[in-house]
C-alpha positions in Angstrom: -38.3 -12.3 40.6 -37.4 -10.8 37.2 -35.7 -7.5 36.6 -38.1 -4.6 35.8 -38.8 -3.8 32.2 -36.7 -6.6 30.7 -38.5 -6.4 27.4 -37.8 -2.6 27.1 -34.1 -3.1 27.9 -33.9 -6.0 25.4 -35.4 -3.8 22.7 -32.9 -1.0 23.4 -30.1 -3.5 23.2 -31.4 -4.8 19.8 -31.6 -1.2 18.5 -28.1 -0.5 19.9 -26.6 -3.6 18.2 -28.3 -2.8 14.9 -27.0 0.8 15.1 -23.5 -0.3 16.0 -23.5 -2.7 13.0 -24.7 0.1 10.7 -22.0 2.5 11.9 -19.4 -0.2 11.4 -20.4 -0.9 7.8 -20.6 2.9 7.2 -17.1 3.5 8.5 -15.7 0.5 6.6 -17.3 1.7 3.4 -15.9 5.2 3.8 -12.4 3.8 4.5 -12.6 1.5 1.4 -13.7 4.4 -0.8 -10.7 6.5 0.3 -8.3 3.6 -0.2 -9.8 2.9 -3.6 -9.5 6.5 -4.7 -5.8 6.6 -3.8 -5.1 3.2 -5.4 -6.9 4.1 -8.6 -5.0 7.3 -9.0 -1.7 5.6 -8.3 -2.3 2.7 -10.7 -3.4 4.9 -13.6 -0.3 7.1 -13.2 2.0 4.1 -13.2 0.2 2.4 -16.1 0.4 5.7 -18.1 4.2 5.9 -17.4 4.8 2.3 -18.3 2.7 2.3 -21.5 3.2 5.8 -23.0 6.3 4.7 -25.0 4.3 1.9 -26.6 1.3 4.0 -27.7 3.1 6.1 -30.4 3.4 4.0 -32.6 1.0 1.5 -31.0 2.5 -1.8 -29.8 -0.5 -3.8 -29.0 1.4 -6.9 -27.8 3.4 -4.9 -25.2 0.3 -3.0 -24.1 -1.6 -6.3 -23.7 1.2 -7.7 -21.5 1.2 -4.5 -19.4 -2.6 -4.7 -19.0 -2.5 -8.4 -17.9 0.2 -7.7 -15.4 -1.7 -4.9 -13.8 -4.9 -7.0 -13.9 -3.4 -9.5 -11.5 -4.3 -7.1 -8.7 -7.4 -8.5 -7.0 -9.0 -5.0 -6.8 -8.9 -4.5 -10.5 -12.1 -5.4 -12.4 -11.0 -4.3 -15.9 -8.3 -2.3 -17.8 -8.6 -0.6 -21.1 -5.8 1.2 -23.0 -7.1 3.5 -25.9 -5.3 5.6 -28.5 -6.0 9.2 -29.2 -8.9 8.2 -31.5 -10.6 6.3 -28.7 -9.8 3.0 -30.3 -9.1 0.1 -27.9 -5.4 -1.0 -28.1 -5.5 -3.5 -25.1 -7.7 -4.8 -22.4 -7.3 -6.8 -19.2 -9.0 -8.0 -16.1 -10.8 -11.2 -14.9 -14.1 -9.6 -13.9 -14.8 -7.2 -16.7 -18.6 -7.3 -16.1 -18.2 -6.4 -12.4 -19.4 -2.8 -11.6 -17.0 -0.5 -9.8 -15.4 2.9 -9.8 -13.7 4.0 -13.0 -10.4 6.0 -13.0 -9.3 7.6 -16.3 -6.0 9.4 -17.1 -4.7 10.8 -20.4 -1.3 9.8 -21.7 0.6 13.0 -22.8 3.8 12.8 -24.8 5.5 16.2 -25.5 2.2 17.9 -24.4 0.4 15.8 -27.0 -2.4 13.4 -26.1 -1.4 10.0 -27.5 -3.9 7.8 -25.6 -6.1 7.1 -22.5 -5.9 4.6 -19.7 -9.1 3.4 -17.9 -8.9 1.2 -14.8 -12.1 0.0 -13.1 -11.6 -1.0 -9.4 -14.1 -3.3 -7.7 -16.6 -1.7 -5.3 -17.4 -4.3 -2.6 -21.1 -4.9 -1.8 -22.6 -4.8 1.7 -22.5 -8.5 1.9 -18.8 -8.6 1.2 -18.2 -5.9 3.8 -20.1 -7.8 6.4 -18.1 -10.9 5.6 -14.9 -9.0 6.1 -16.1 -7.5 9.4 -17.7 -10.7 10.9 -15.3 -10.7 13.8 -16.1 -7.1 14.9 -19.8 -7.9 14.5 -19.5 -11.0 16.6 -17.6 -9.2 19.4 -20.4 -6.5 19.4 -23.0 -9.2 19.7 -21.2 -10.8 22.6 -20.8 -7.4 24.4 -24.6 -6.7 24.0 -25.4 -10.2 25.3 -23.2 -9.6 28.4 -24.9 -6.3 29.0 -28.3 -8.1 28.9 -27.1 -10.7 31.5 -25.5 -8.0 33.7 -28.8 -6.1 33.7 -30.8 -9.1 34.7 -28.4 -9.7 37.6 -28.0 -6.1 38.8 -31.5 -4.8 38.3 -33.3 -7.8 39.8 -35.0 -6.6 43.0 -34.0 -8.1 46.3 -36.4 -10.2 48.3 -37.1 -7.3 50.7 -37.9 -5.0 47.8 -40.1 -7.6 46.1 -42.1 -8.1 49.3 -42.5 -4.3 49.8 -43.8 -3.9 46.3 -46.3 -6.8 46.8 -47.5 -5.2 50.0 -47.8 -1.8 48.3 -49.8 -3.2 45.4 -52.1 -5.0 47.9 -52.7 -1.8 49.8 -53.4 0.1 46.6 -55.8 -2.6 45.5 -57.6 -2.5 48.8 -57.9 1.3 48.7 -59.3 1.2 45.1 -61.9 -1.4 46.2 -62.9 0.8 49.1 -63.2 3.8 46.9 -65.3 1.8 44.4 -67.6 0.6 47.1 -68.0 4.1 48.5 -68.8 5.4 45.0 -71.4 2.7 44.4 -73.0 3.4 47.7 -73.1 7.1 47.0 -74.8 6.4 43.6 -77.2 4.1 45.3 -78.1 6.7 47.9 -78.5 9.3 45.2 -80.8 7.1 43.2 -82.9 6.3 46.3 -83.2 10.0 47.1 -84.3 10.8 43.6 -86.8 8.0 43.6 -88.2 9.2 46.9 -88.4 12.7 45.7 -90.3 11.6 42.5 -92.6 9.4 44.7 -93.4 12.4 46.9 -94.0 14.6 43.8 -96.3 11.9 42.4 -98.2 11.6 45.7 -99.0 15.3 45.7 -102.6 16.2 44.5 -102.7 17.0 40.8 -105.5 18.6 38.8 -107.3 16.1 36.6 -104.3 13.9 36.3 -103.3 10.6 37.9 -99.8 9.5 38.4 -98.3 7.8 35.3 -96.9 4.4 36.1 -93.9 3.5 33.9 -93.1 -0.1 33.2 -89.5 -1.1 34.0 -89.4 -2.7 30.5 -90.6 0.4 28.7 -88.9 2.7 26.2 -89.0 6.5 26.8 -88.6 9.3 24.3 -87.6 12.6 26.0 -87.6 15.9 24.0 -85.9 18.8 25.6 -85.1 22.4 24.6 -81.5 23.3 23.9 -81.2 26.4 26.0 -77.5 27.1 26.9 -78.3 30.8 27.6 -81.2 30.0 29.9 -83.7 32.0 27.8 -86.7 30.1 29.2 -86.2 31.8 32.6 -86.5 35.2 31.0 -89.9 34.8 29.3 -93.3 35.0 30.9 -96.1 32.5 30.7 -98.0 34.5 28.0 -95.1 33.9 25.6 -94.0 30.4 26.6 -97.5 28.9 27.0 -98.6 29.2 23.4 -95.1 28.0 22.3 -95.4 24.9 24.4 -98.8 24.2 23.1 -97.6 24.4 19.5 -94.8 22.0 20.3 -97.2 19.7 21.9 -99.5 19.9 18.9 -96.6 19.0 16.6 -95.7 16.0 18.9 -99.3 14.8 18.9 -99.6 15.0 15.2 -96.3 13.2 14.6 -97.3 10.5 17.1 -100.7 10.0 15.5 -99.2 9.6 12.0 -96.4 7.2 13.2 -98.9 5.1 15.1 -101.0 4.7 11.9 -98.0 3.9 9.8 -96.6 1.2 12.2 -100.1 -0.2 12.8 -100.1 0.4 16.6 -102.9 1.4 18.9 -103.1 4.9 20.4 -103.2 3.3 23.9 -99.7 1.8 23.2 -98.2 5.3 23.6 -98.2 6.8 27.1 -97.7 10.5 27.7 -95.6 10.9 30.8 -95.7 14.7 30.7 -96.5 17.3 28.1 -94.3 20.1 26.9 -93.2 22.5 29.6 -89.9 24.1 30.6 -88.4 20.6 30.8 -89.7 19.4 27.4 -92.0 16.4 26.9 -91.8 12.7 27.6 -93.7 9.8 26.0 -93.3 6.1 26.6 -94.1 2.8 25.0 -93.6 -0.8 26.1 -90.4 -2.5 24.9 -92.4 -5.6 23.9 -94.6 -3.7 21.5 -93.9 -4.7 17.9 -92.2 -1.9 16.0 -92.3 0.2 19.2 -88.7 1.4 18.9 -89.1 2.2 15.2 -92.2 4.2 16.0 -90.5 6.3 18.7 -87.5 6.9 16.5 -89.6 8.1 13.6 -91.6 10.3 16.0 -88.3 11.8 17.2 -87.1 12.4 13.6 -90.4 14.0 12.4 -90.6 16.3 15.4 -87.0 17.4 14.9 -87.8 18.3 11.3 -90.9 20.2 12.5 -88.9 21.9 15.2 -86.2 23.0 12.7 -88.9 24.6 10.4 -90.5 26.3 13.4 -87.1 27.6 14.6 -86.2 29.1 11.2 -89.6 30.7 10.8 -89.8 32.2 14.3 -86.3 33.5 14.1 -87.2 35.4 10.9 -90.2 36.9 12.7 -88.0 37.7 15.8 -90.3 35.6 18.1 -89.2 33.4 21.0 -88.1 30.0 19.9 -85.6 27.3 20.9 -84.0 24.4 19.2 -84.7 20.9 20.5 -82.9 17.6 21.1 -84.2 14.2 21.8 -83.2 10.8 23.3 -84.7 7.4 23.5 -83.7 5.0 26.3 -84.6 1.9 28.1 -84.0 1.3 31.8 -80.4 1.1 33.0 -80.1 -1.4 35.8 -76.5 -0.8 36.4 -77.3 2.8 37.4 -80.7 2.0 38.8 -82.4 4.3 36.3 -85.8 3.8 34.8 -86.3 4.5 31.1 -87.7 8.0 31.9 -84.7 8.9 34.1 -82.2 7.4 31.6 -83.8 9.4 28.7 -83.7 12.6 30.7 -80.0 12.1 31.5 -79.0 11.0 28.0 -80.7 14.0 26.3 -78.6 16.4 28.5 -75.4 15.0 26.7 -76.7 16.3 23.3 -76.6 19.6 21.5 -79.2 21.3 19.3 -80.9 19.1 16.6 -79.1 15.9 17.9 -80.8 12.6 18.7 -79.5 9.6 20.6 -80.7 6.1 21.5 -79.8 3.7 24.3 -81.5 0.4 24.1 -80.5 -3.3 24.3 -78.7 -4.8 21.3 -81.6 -6.9 20.2 -83.7 -3.8 19.8 -81.0 -1.9 17.9 -81.4 -4.3 15.1 -84.9 -2.9 14.4 -83.6 0.5 13.5 -80.0 -0.1 12.4 -81.2 -0.9 8.8 -82.9 2.5 8.4 -81.0 4.8 10.7 -77.2 5.4 10.8 -75.9 4.9 14.4 -72.6 6.2 15.7 -71.1 5.8 19.2 -71.6 8.7 21.5 -68.3 10.6 21.8 -66.5 10.9 25.2 -68.6 8.4 27.2 -68.5 8.9 31.0 -70.7 6.2 32.4 -72.7 3.1 31.6 -75.5 5.1 30.0 -73.4 7.0 27.6 -71.1 4.1 26.9 -73.9 2.1 25.4 -75.6 5.0 23.7 -75.6 5.8 19.9 -76.2 9.0 18.1 -78.6 9.0 15.2 -76.4 10.4 12.4 -78.7 9.9 9.4 -81.5 7.9 7.7 -81.7 5.8 4.6 -83.8 7.0 1.6 -87.0 5.3 2.7 -87.0 6.6 6.2 -86.1 10.1 5.1 -88.9 10.2 2.6 -91.4 8.9 5.2 -90.3 11.6 7.7 -90.4 14.3 5.1 -93.9 13.3 4.0 -95.2 13.3 7.6 -93.6 16.7 8.2 -95.3 18.1 5.0 -98.6 16.7 6.0 -98.5 18.2 9.5 -97.5 21.6 8.2 -100.2 21.6 5.6 -102.9 20.7 8.1 -101.6 23.5 10.4 -101.7 26.0 7.6 -105.3 25.0 6.6 -106.4 25.4 10.2 -104.8 28.7 10.5 -106.5 29.9 7.3 
């Protein structure tokens, strides 16, 4: 049974020891600077007093002896005695090349400057200071080591506390497992209810339509309107009907051109439902060669057409909405078919955004032509493995633009 957070406490002790050593060096440096200033001023004053009588006239021999005598002090790096013309009369010191603090004092005789005395005192380095303070540093290290040992002995939990903590962790783990199982069961019940509701809806009689069977290994493209203000609920059928038909026409044309380009059969694309208040849905088998590329290009072309339609209708003050699209495969972890997954994924997007959620081996088909970025703020398995289509390379963009232009030209020719 180890003491809690030993690593954190050890880190704090290391920081404390380093900070203590830094303060010790800083205090020693400050004290040495003060001592050196006092010593330099005193030595220059004494040397001026002793040598002033030998400067006028200059007695270089006596001055040299004086300099050598003062240079015996281990703190002195070098000494220079100069006359009033700045000419060197005598020098001294064993470490003349050593850097240090220079103290200068003029020699005045009868208020006349007869010379100058310069004394350079050695300024110790950090290494020298550490060598002089090794005992204090060692004591600090021992104290911090004793604190570490004391913490391990004092903070170590007793056997009763250790067993209580183990029991508490076991209880929390059991509660988390129970909550997880309940959540999974709730998701399963919700998925079963949705499946039953869809089955009941499909079993209802429809006009001239048979229920569409979606393969579990299919890919679905869902295009929905981005309608945060719920404008669709405010328009009547006479306005929304023609608008839905125009969107469906654009989708059919984009699908036809993409099928021809990727050399697929028209039967490979299955229309799950046409454009209505909830958008449109088409599907293709995941085993179809270039199937994902075809769906992705259909989505891109339709988004370009939708953008043109939105700008034009906004200028004419007509009802129009921006669109968003998502391509998805089945998500077994959430018990979602490709259709259900695409409907959920598209609801995470904003206007003019597109996303894709397919297995990794299928992503390689489009990653060379489309720029994929991870979906921000994922909340479940579906969004965690989804990617937003953030752009296209030059070839894909040129292809999409050409399809858009061709569809718009054909629409204009029919209108004329």
